[in-house]
C-alpha positions in Angstrom: 14.3 -4.7 13.6 14.6 -0.9 12.3 11.4 1.5 11.3 11.6 4.4 8.1 7.4 6.0 9.4 5.8 8.4 6.2 3.4 10.2 6.1 2.2 11.8 3.6 -0.9 13.9 2.8 -3.1 11.9 0.1 -2.4 13.7 -3.1 -1.2 11.9 -6.1 2.6 14.4 -6.4 3.0 12.9 -2.8 3.5 8.9 -4.2 6.5 8.7 -6.4 8.3 9.9 -3.1 7.8 7.5 -1.7 8.5 4.9 -4.0 11.4 6.5 -3.5 12.7 6.5 -0.3 10.8 2.9 0.0 13.3 1.3 -2.9 16.2 3.2 -0.8 15.9 1.7 2.9 14.9 -1.7 0.6 18.1 -1.3 -1.1 19.9 -0.6 2.5 18.2 -3.2 3.9 19.4 -5.9 1.5 16.8 -6.7 -1.2 18.0 -8.3 -3.9 19.2 -5.4 -6.3 16.8 -6.7 -9.3 13.7 -6.7 -7.0 14.0 -3.2 -6.4 11.5 -2.4 -9.3 8.9 -5.1 -8.2 9.3 -3.2 -4.6 9.0 0.7 -6.0 6.0 -0.6 -8.8 4.3 -2.0 -5.2 4.5 0.8 -3.5 3.3 2.9 -6.2 0.0 0.9 -6.3 -0.2 0.4 -2.7 0.2 4.4 -2.3 -1.9 5.4 -5.0 -4.5 2.9 -4.2 -4.7 4.6 -0.1 -4.7 8.2 -1.9 -7.8 7.3 -4.4 -9.6 5.1 -1.4 -8.6 8.5 1.0 -9.6 11.3 -1.5 -13.0 9.4 -2.4 -13.9 9.3 0.7 -13.0 12.7 2.2 -10.5 12.5 4.2 -7.8 14.8 5.4 -6.1 12.1 7.6 -1.9 11.0 6.0 -2.0 7.9 4.3 0.8 5.8 6.3 3.4 3.8 5.3 6.0 1.8 7.4 10.0 0.9 5.7 10.4 -2.2 8.6 13.9 -3.6 8.6 14.4 -7.1 9.6 17.4 -9.7 10.2 16.2 -10.9 6.6 12.7 -9.8 5.6 12.3 -6.2 4.7 8.5 -5.3 4.8 6.3 -2.3 3.7 3.3 -1.3 5.7 1.0 1.2 3.7 -2.4 2.4 5.9 -5.3 4.5 5.1 -8.2 5.1 6.9 -10.4 4.9 4.8 -13.6 2.9 6.4 -14.8 -0.7 5.2 -18.6 -1.6 4.7 -18.4 -4.8 7.0 -21.3 -7.4 6.4 -24.9 -5.5 6.4 -24.1 -1.8 6.0 -24.8 -0.4 2.8 -20.9 0.9 1.4 -20.3 4.0 0.1 -21.5 5.2 -3.8 -24.4 2.8 -3.7 -27.6 3.4 -4.1 -30.0 2.3 -1.4 -32.1 0.6 -4.4 -28.6 -1.3 -4.4 -27.4 -0.4 -8.1 -24.5 0.7 -7.9 -23.4 4.1 -8.9 -21.0 4.6 -11.8 -18.3 5.6 -10.0 -18.3 3.7 -7.0 -18.3 0.6 -9.7 -15.3 2.0 -12.0 -13.5 2.6 -8.7 -13.4 -0.7 -6.8 -13.0 -2.1 -10.5 -9.3 0.5 -10.1 -8.9 -1.0 -6.6 -9.2 -4.4 -7.9 -6.6 -3.8 -10.6 -4.0 -2.6 -8.2 -5.0 -5.5 -5.6 -3.4 -7.5 -8.1 -0.9 -5.7 -10.0 0.3 -5.9 -5.8 -0.1 -10.0 -5.9 1.5 -10.1 -9.0 4.9 -8.4 -7.9 4.7 -9.6 -3.9 5.3 -13.1 -3.3 3.8 -12.7 0.5 1.0 -10.4 0.6 -1.5 -9.5 3.0 -4.6 -7.5 2.9 -6.3 -6.3 6.0 -9.6 -3.8 6.1 -12.4 -3.2 8.5 -14.2 0.3 10.1 -11.1 1.9 11.1 -8.9 1.8 7.2 -7.2 -0.9 5.7 -3.7 -2.2 5.3 -1.1 -3.5 2.9 1.8 -5.3 4.4 4.2 -6.7 1.4 7.3 -8.5 2.4 10.9 -9.4 1.0 13.3 -11.7 2.0 17.3 -9.7 1.9 20.8 -11.1 1.9 22.9 -10.0 4.4 25.6 -8.0 4.0 28.9 -10.1 3.1 31.8 -8.0 5.1 35.8 -7.7 2.8 38.1 -9.7 4.2 
């Protein structure tokens, strides 16, 4: 199992680099050429979401991306350190009277849209979140390299 790890400052201009690296590693891992655009788009959405969460929460920690090459699949994990409220806790950006702040509602809508795009692009996707941040894990099948005679 080979893994490439990226860490980048939560700035939108670094998302393009993450997309390019992910596509190059996916190609080398044996992901079908026809799927590489989906890999690029999904990584872009996941990284953009992580950057937005870091910026809106004032987190200076880097966004983490792991590109994992297994024997029969290629996986990408995009992690952030933005804490999510658990049951009974107040969500950052929500007013004490229970009404959502306009910016919080808009940002939540963008977040949901990004997750919907990722789900539409990737058949095997898992999203987890908790007090220490979130993780989006996406996987694609690989085809073994064929040896020429």
